[in-house]
C-alpha positions in Angstrom: 54.1 -58.1 -17.6 54.9 -59.3 -14.2 54.3 -56.9 -11.3 57.9 -57.1 -10.0 59.3 -56.2 -13.5 57.0 -53.1 -13.6 58.2 -52.0 -10.1 61.8 -52.5 -11.2 61.4 -50.5 -14.4 59.6 -47.7 -12.4 62.3 -47.6 -9.8 65.0 -47.5 -12.5 63.3 -44.6 -14.2 62.9 -42.8 -10.9 66.5 -43.2 -10.0 67.6 -42.0 -13.5 65.3 -38.9 -13.3 66.5 -38.1 -9.8 70.2 -38.4 -10.8 69.6 -36.2 -13.8 67.8 -33.6 -11.7 70.6 -33.6 -9.1 73.2 -33.2 -11.8 71.4 -30.2 -13.1 70.9 -28.7 -9.6 74.5 -29.0 -8.6 76.2 -28.2 -11.8 78.6 -25.2 -11.6 77.1 -21.9 -12.7 78.6 -19.9 -15.5 80.5 -16.9 -14.2 79.4 -13.8 -16.0 81.1 -11.2 -13.7 84.5 -9.8 -14.4 86.9 -8.3 -12.0 87.8 -4.7 -12.7 91.2 -3.2 -12.0 91.8 -0.7 -9.2 92.5 2.0 -11.8 89.1 1.4 -13.4 87.4 1.6 -10.0 89.2 4.9 -9.1 88.3 6.3 -12.5 84.6 5.4 -12.1 84.4 6.9 -8.6 86.2 10.1 -9.7 83.8 10.5 -12.6 80.8 10.0 -10.4 81.5 10.5 -6.6 77.9 9.6 -5.7 78.9 5.9 -6.3 80.8 6.1 -3.1 79.2 8.6 -0.7 81.0 9.8 2.4 78.8 9.5 5.4 78.3 12.7 7.3 77.0 13.3 10.8 75.1 16.3 12.1 76.9 17.6 15.1 76.6 20.7 17.3 78.8 23.7 16.8 81.2 24.4 19.7 78.9 27.2 21.0 75.8 24.9 20.8 77.8 22.1 22.5 78.9 24.4 25.3 75.4 25.7 25.9 74.0 22.2 26.0 76.8 21.0 28.3 76.3 23.9 30.7 72.6 23.3 30.9 73.0 19.6 31.5 75.7 20.2 34.1 73.5 22.7 36.0 70.6 20.4 36.0 72.5 17.3 37.1 74.2 18.7 40.2 73.1 20.9 43.2 74.8 24.2 42.7 74.4 27.6 44.1 72.5 29.1 41.2 74.3 32.4 41.7 77.7 30.8 41.6 77.7 28.3 38.8 81.2 27.1 37.5 82.7 28.9 34.5 82.6 25.8 32.3 84.5 25.9 29.0 84.4 23.2 26.4 86.5 22.4 23.3 84.7 20.1 20.8 86.7 17.3 19.1 85.7 14.5 16.7 82.1 13.5 16.6 80.5 10.3 15.3 77.1 8.6 15.3 76.2 7.5 18.8 76.5 3.8 19.3 73.2 3.5 21.1 70.3 5.9 20.9 69.9 9.1 18.8 72.5 11.8 18.2 76.2 11.9 18.2 79.0 11.2 20.6 81.8 13.8 20.7 85.2 13.9 22.2 85.4 17.0 24.3 87.9 18.8 26.5 86.1 20.3 29.5 87.4 22.9 31.9 85.4 23.7 35.1 87.1 27.0 35.5 89.6 29.1 33.5 92.5 27.8 35.7 91.4 24.2 35.8 93.1 21.4 34.0 91.1 20.2 30.9 89.3 16.9 31.3 89.0 14.9 28.1 85.7 13.0 28.0 83.1 11.7 25.6 79.8 13.6 25.7 76.6 12.6 23.9 74.6 15.3 22.0 71.1 14.9 20.5 68.6 17.3 19.0 65.4 17.8 20.9 62.0 18.1 19.1 62.4 21.9 19.2 65.8 21.7 17.5 67.9 22.5 20.6 71.0 20.4 21.3 70.8 18.4 24.5 74.0 17.0 26.2 74.1 13.7 28.0 76.8 13.6 30.7 77.6 10.2 32.1 
């Protein structure tokens, strides 16, 4: 057989094989998943709540938060150690801190019993000893 004819036949077979492979590769897959109704989803989660766990965050108690805040406040400023302010703190909602360890909590801080409360976010993290540490920015 002539060499050009052999090349033409080989090229034709190559193109046919390539087209067939491409057709197999891009053919639409069979869908085997089914959509479930909202009622079925609610029933499944109600039957086994572990399917949809609610994330929890470890946060200090109000007493632990107050002790940590007072300690951080005393360390961050120059105070007459015999006349520290009578800080009080009300702890609000806490959530995982955006950066770093611990939690960020909304607090309402009063520097004295007669002072107006100041709403601010305070960070709290547990030290290696298990004591809560406040970060005041």
